[in-house]
N, C-alpha and C positions, 0 to 999 in steps of 0.2 A: 187740614196743617201737613206742611211735610215732615214726614219722617227720616226721610235722608238729604243731603245734600251736599255739594262740591264748596266748603268754605272759600271766603276769598280774605288776604291777607290783608289786615288793617292799613298797612302802610307799604308802600311800594319800594321805600328805603330803609337801610338797614347800615347805623351808624357804626364806623368801626373808629372809635376814637371820634377826632372831628373831621374825619374822612365819612365823607357820603358813600355809598354801595348802592346803587339803585337798582335795582331787580330787573328792568327792562333792558338795561345797557349789558348786567353781568349775563342776560340767557342769550345776547347777542354774541359775546366775548367768546363763551363756552361753544357756543354755534360753528363758531369761525374756525378755532382751535379742532372739533369734531370733524369740520370740513376738509380741513389742511393734512389734519392724519390721515384722514381716511381715505383721502386722495393721491396723498404721497403713496400710502404700500400699495394703490391700483397702477399709479404711475411706473414704480420699481417694477412690478408684476410685469407690466407691458412692455420693457425694457429700459426706462425712463433713468436715470440718477438723481438719487435719494436728494432731497431738499429743494429739486426743481419747483414741486410745487408751491412749495412755502414761497421762495422767489418771486414765483408771478404773483401769487398772493399779495404779495406788498405794493403793486398796482391795482388789483382786482379790487380789494374790498373798501378802498378807501372812495373808490370811481362806486361802487355798488351802494356804498352807504348815501353818497351825492345824490344819485339815480335815483334810489330809494326815498330820500326826502323831499327831491323838487317833484316827483309826482304824486305825492301824498299832497304837499302844497300846491302844485297846481290845479289839483283836480278836488281838494278842498279850500280852495282860494277864502270861502267865508268863513272860516274858522279864524283868521288869521288875516285878512283887510277888510272886513265887514264892519259897522259901525260897532261902535266899543270894543272894538277887538283890539291888540295890541301887535304888530307887526313882526316885535322881535319874540315873540314868542312862537315864530316859524322856526327858527334855528336851534331850539329849544329840545333836541334831538331826544334825550332821555324820558322826556314827557311819553313821548309814544309817537307816529306817524310815519312808518316805511314803508312803501309801495312797493311788494315783489316785483312791478313791471317795471317800474325804472331801475330797480335795485338789479336784476338780471338785465337789462338792457344797457345800462352805463359800467355794471361790473363785467360785462363781455367785452366792450370795450379796452376800461384797462386791462383786461386778461390779455388783447390782442397787441397790446403795445409791449405788455411782457413776454410775451411768446413770439413777436418780431424780434426782440432786442435777443434773443438767445436762436432764435431760427427755428422754434419750434412750431408746428402745424396746430391753431387752435383746436379745430375740430377733436383732433388726438387728446390736446387737453381737458377739454369739454367733456367727453367721454369718460376720463379720468375722476373729474371732479363732480358728476353729475350725482350719484348717489347720497355723497357728502355732503351737499347744496341742501336736498331734500330733509339732511337728518338735521341741517344749521338750521332749516327754517319749523322742524318740530319742535327744536328746542326753542329755537326765537320767540313762539306763539303763546309758550308759559310767561312771555314780557307782559302779555296784554292781560294775562290773569295777575301779575301782581298791580297794573295801572286800573284794574275793573272794569276792560274797554272788550268793544269787539265782540257782545256775548249777542245770542240769539233771541228769538223770541218768547214769551213768559211761558213757563214748564212748571209742572208739578211732579217729574219724572224724579228717580232717586236718584240719579245723578246730576239734576239740575244746579245750577250755579247759582250761590247766594251773592247778590250787590248789594251794598250797605252804604255805599257812597251816594248822594244827592248831587254832588258835583257837577256841572257842564249840562242839567237837564237828564240828570241818571233819575230813576225811580227805584230805589230799592226793592227788592222781590230776588225769584227765584226765574232764573230765564236756563234759556239752552247753553249750554257751554262751547260755543263753535270754535272758540279758540281750541279746546279739545280736540273736538272732532276735527281741525283740518292738523292738528299735532300728531293724531294717530294714523291719517290718511298719508301724512309726508313720510311717517314710517313705514309706512304700507311700499309708499313707491321707491323710495330707497332699495326696500328689498326686490320691488319686481325687478328695479332697473342691473340690479347686481345679479339675479340668476338669469333675465335675459340674457345679457352680456354675456356669462357664461356660459347659456345654452344655445347662444345664435351668435358668438361673437361677433359681435357689434361693432363698427369701426364708422370714421368718417364723420360722427357728429350725431351718428346715430342714436346713442344708447343716452346721450343730452336730451335730442331731438323726445324719446321715449318720457324721459324725467317730467320734460315740459307739457307733454301731451297728459300724462298721468296724473301731473299736478293742476290742471286747467278744467281737467273732467271733476275733481273733486271740490274745486275751488267754487263750483258752479251752482254747484246744490247749496255750499253750506253758506256761501254769498247770498243765496237768495233766504236764508233764513237769519239774516243778519237784520238788526233793527236800528243800528246808528244810523246819524245822518248821509247821506248819499243822493249823488244827480242818479234822474232816471232817465232813461231814453225808453218808448216806446213800452212803457210800465216796469220794464226792466231797469237793476242798479247796473251805473258803468261798469264796472269790473264786471258781470256776468256778460257783456258783451265783450269785454275785453277778452276775457276767458275763452268765447265762444271762438273768436278770433285768431287768437296765439295755438290754441287746441286746432283747428283746421290748418294755419302755416306749420305746425308741428309735424301733421303727418302726413303732409303734402311732401314735406322735407325728406323724413323717413322714406318714403315711396319712390321720389323722383334719385335719390341719393343710392338708395339700393340698386336700381338699376343702371345709375350713371358709374359709382363706384361700389361693386358688391365686396363683402369680403374685408378685412381690417386691414391697417397700415401693418407693413412688415417693419417700416424703422420710424419711432416716434421722437425721437432726440438724437440728432447726428451726432457721433462722437459716442455715445455711452455702449450701444449693444455691441457687444464685440471686442470693446476697447483692451481689457485685462487679457485677451486671446489673442490679438492685435500684437500687445506689447510681448507676449510668450513667443509667438511667432518671430516677432524680430531678434529678439534675444537669442532663439534656435537657431535663426539664420546668420547671425553674428558667428554662434560659438562653432556652427558647422564651418565657415567663414575661416576661422582661426586655425580649426582642425585643418583646415586645406593647407592654408598657408605653412602649417609646421609641418606637414607631410613634403610639400614642395622643396622648403628649406634641406627637409632630411634628406630625399633624392637628389640634390645636388651635387654634394660631396659624390657622390657615389656614382655621378656620371661622371662628374671631371677625373675620378680615378681610374674609371673604366678608360676613361678616352688617352689619360695617359700612360695607361698600360698599355693599349694596343698600339700607343705611338712608337714606345718601348720596343716592343716585341716586330714592330715592324721595320724600327732603326737596326736591331740586332738581325731579323735575316736577310737586310739590305745588306749589310758589312760583311756577313758570312758570304753571300753569294759575290759580293766583288773580290772577298780572298779566295773563292774558290776559281773565278774569272782569272784574277791577276796568277795564281798557281797554275793555272792552264796553260795560259801564254808564254809563261815561264817554262814549263815545259816543251810546248813548241818550239818556242827558240832555242 
């Protein structure tokens, strides 16, 4: 008999009057807000404008949700298109089923569109948002807890997860809380990226690549513990192979990027860094120019006066000389 375990919620939906608040969707929304909040702080610290991260997220988030759902439906098509299943359920995203691989891939496409519209390099944006994405995943995994899904093998450990639902082939019992393992792992990845970015000043997409590699390392062993239905290749689950492949690509990118483009971008958002300094410089230049004009105007009358005085003196000297010459000639005559 288990002395302790993590209880599962009796329902994944909380009703606020007639409005249903689904735990899975709520976790995703909170995760998005946290990712944008942290990404904005990191972006501003790199010299970007406040609000840019949110503006690009307007493109990235919808693309990511679509990509995550597409990956899940394609890789687990039997859940929606096999005999006795209703294909309409493939659109019920609130019931769970988002593949992180598809979410990142298509979300990156959306982010690229947003960055291109603003003239921002995608790698710099990805570096800023990377730890926020990891925290968003950590929060989003609790949506699986609300839905009583994606748990591991049976166990009697004190932190075992109690499954009470028998729907869709579930067997009530206590299992490894793989959702919790992945949530804690993602928090660790976020902290790792933040530390490494401060320590080594990662740039040109390497902070994002570190996040990807770190997540894949954890996803491999956590995926290996899961018991939900999945396609297998050579004895390993499909997501295990995906984690290995993406991990290798991320590490390769970090190595090649460090050799080709060491250091960090000097400017992440054109027109943002030094914008206020530039305006102040222009204002100072304008004031200096105005002062110069005023000085020129003040000196102009004095120059005219000097010229008139010199002209007058020369005239008087000339008349005096003429008078003297006339007087001399009169004496001679």
